[in-house]
N, C-alpha and C positions, 0 to 999 in steps of 0.2 A: 631865892630861897629853895629853892629845889637842889643845885648843886651844894651844899651841905647834909641834906638826907639821904643824895645818892652816894659823898663820899661816905658817910657812918655806915650805911646799907653795905659799900664794898668791902670797908675795914671788919664787919663783924661777918661778911662772905669768907674773905683770906684766912680770918682767925678759927671760926669754923672748921674749915677745910683741914686746916694742918692739923697733920696729927706726928706723932714720931714713927722713923723706919718701923713695918713689924718684924725684927728681926727674932724674935723671940720664936713666931708663928714659923717663921724660914729657917730656923733651926732645927724647928719639930718636924715641918715637911718633908725637910732634907733629912734627918733622923730615920722617920718611918721610911721613906724610899730606899733608904740603904739598906734596912732591916727583911725590907722587901725582896731585895736583890738577893741579901745573904741568905735566904728561909728558899730561892729560888722562883720567884716569882717567874720569872722568865720562860721559865720551862710549862707553863700552864695557861692556857689562853686567855681565860678570864683575868686572871691574878695580873698575867702580861700588860692585858687593855688599860689595866685601872693604873697598873704603875707606870705607864707610855702617858696616861692621861697629866698623873701624876706631874712626869718631869716637865713635861710641857706648860703646864702649868704655876710652876716653880720657875722656870727660865722666863715664862710671861712676868709673874711678879715681879722678878728683879730686874727687869726692863721697866716696870712700872715706878718701879723703887728709884733707881736712876733719872727717873724723868719728875722723881715728887711727888707720884702718883700715890702716896702710902694707904689711902684709904681702899684703892680698888684694888693695890697689891695685896693688901690684909683679907679681902672678901675671896680674891683668886687662892690667897694662901690658906685659908679654909677648905676650900673645894679641895686643892692640890693636897693636904692633912687627910682628909676625908677619903679621895682615893687613893692615895699610900696604905693607909690602914685598912682599908680593904683590900687591897692586894697583899696584904699581910695574914690577914685570915684567909684570902680563900688559899691562899701559897700554904700556910697551917694544916688549912681543911685537905689540901690535896697530899700532904705528909701523912697524915694520921691517917687518910683511906688507904694509900699504899700499905703501911703499918699494918692496917687491920686485914688487908688482902693476903698480906706474907705470912700473919699469924692463922690467918684461915686454912693457908696453905700447908703451913705446919702443922696444924690440928689434924687436917685431911690424910698427910704422911703417916702420922701416927697413930691414926685410928685404921690404917690401910697396912700398916706392917704391923698388928697383932696377928 
């Protein structure tokens, strides 16, 4: 009597845990990391840290996907995407600050030239 119940439970668990590989989320995380690199995230310490975390998480997720653990891979890719996007924002902030400082320097030079 217990054997059919256990078998049914195992089938439900097996079916419930299988999900397709999170390929779209992987592509999104990789694209965000690539954008961060292109924006110079490696030159800004906080942005570089989050980019490194994202890259490590992407690698970990790829291994999990290869092992068939797509649910965990999906969760890790969510974190990777968040870290990569944060890296993008920090890199953009750094670029904006540099531009603002340059503009302020030009204004000071113009005022001094009067």
